[in-house]
N, C-alpha and C positions, 0 to 999 in steps of 0.2 A: 557697498553691497552690490553684487552683480544683478543685472536685469533678469527677472524671472523668465524662464523658457519652458516650453512644453515638452514633457517626457512621457514615455509610455511604460505602463506596468503590465506585465503579462499575468493573467489570472486564469483560474479554471473556467472553462466555458459554462455559461449560465450563472456565474457568480459575480458578474460585472457590477450590478447595482448594489449587491451586498458589500463587496469590497470597496466600492466608491463611498458608501455610507461610513464604513469603518475608517477609511483614510481621512474623510472630513471630520470625523469625531475624534479619533485618536492622534492624528498627525497634523492637526490644524496649524501648528507652529512652523512646520517645514513645508507644507503644501498650501499655496495660496488659493488654488482652485483645483477641482477634481470633477471629471465628468466622463460619461460614456456616450459618444456620438451615436445617434440613432437615425433611422430613415422611416418615413411614413409610407405605408403601402395599404392596399385594399385586401381585405380577407372576407370570405363569405362565412357569416356566423348565423346559424338558424335560418338559412335561405336569404339573408339580407347582407348586402355588401356594406362593410364598415371600414373606416380608416383606423389603422392601428400602427403603433410604433414598434420597430424591431431594432436590435443592436446592429450598427453599421459594421463594426469590427469585433466579431465575437472573440472573447478571450483577451481583450485589451481594455485598459482604463487609461485615460489621459489625465496627467497631473501637471500643474504649473508650479514650478519651484525655482528658487535661485540657489538652492543647496542640494544638488542631486546626490552627493556622497552622504549627507545627513539623512536624506530620504531613504537611500538604500539601507543604511544602518538601522533606521527606525522601522522598516517594513517588517522586521521580525516580531514586532509588537502586535501585528495583525494576526488573529487566529484563523488564517486562511493562506493558501498558496498565493504569493505575490512576489514577482521578481521584476526589478527595473531592467529594461532592455538596454544593452550596451555591448561594446566590442570586447570588453574584459571587465574585471572587478574594479578597475581604476578609471576606465573611460566609459562615459554614458552617452547614448545617442539621443540628442535632442532632435525634435522634428526640425527639418530644414525650413527655410523661409517659404519655399515653394509648397511644401506639404501643409504648412499653416495657412498659406494663402488659399490652397484648394479647399481646406476645411471651412475657412471663413467665407469663401465665395459660394459654396454649395449649402452649408448648414446655417440655420438661424443662429446668430451670434449669442443670443441669450439662452435659447432652449437647447442648442446643439442638435437640432433635428433637421434632417434634409427633407423638405416637404415634397409631396407627390407632384410629379409633372404630368402634363397632358400633351398629346401629340396626335398627328395623323400619319398614315403611311401613304406616300405618293409613289406608285410604281414599286421600285425596290429601295426607295429612300425613306428615312424617318425624318419628319419635320416636327420638332417640339414647339408647341405654340404657347405654352404657359409653364412656369415653374423654373427651378434651378438648372435644369438640363437645357433650357432654351439657349441656343447659340453654341452648345457643346455637344452636338450630335456626333461629332467625330470620335468622342470617347466611348460611345456605345459599341459594345462588341456583340451583344446578343439581346434579343427581346423575347420575353415569354408573355404573349398576349393573354393567355388563360390565367396566369397568376398575377398579371399586371405589373411586371417587373422588368427593369433594364439592367443588364450586367455591364459594368464599366471596368476598364483596366487602367489603374492609376499607379503612380509611384508613391509608395508609402512604406515607412520603416526601412528605407534603404533598398527596397526591392519592388518589383512589379506585383501588384495585388489586385485581385478581382473582387469588386464589391457590388452589391445589389442596391438599387434605388427604385422607388415606386414610379411607374410610368403607365398611365392609362392611355391606350390608343382609342380615341373617341370615334374615329371612322377611318375607312380605307378607301382611297381614291385610286382607281385604275386609270392608266393613261391611254 
């Protein structure tokens, strides 16, 4: 039996958790694990800042399987739109080792959540002091200080993808 690899299922936006639960319930024999990566960010609720989780890749569910053809055939049993990403009906795109390494480096391996980072702005540079973005400041393309988010550009699903991750700028130092 081949080693299980990580594949991606495209779903309707907002239906990630529902589809994940259906895959785990109905397709447990072909899917050894199924999850939706998330990121932690700060949101103002009732005048108070709270940490909440948001979907890291909206419209996608990650599934670990050693039988992608069997998974594709069985996805029809799910009463929702779900399509295994691939180059054609016969070839399926597993996540590359680099993509899996990125997910494992940034997200908590058990919860699959990218925790919020903290940093400071020094002149025109961002210096991340705590969290998964520490040491990876070069990936940051844009920072929204009001929403406390950093936008990164990463290679995922065989193309460049922009993702958001929580980043709190605790202070700004001018030089």
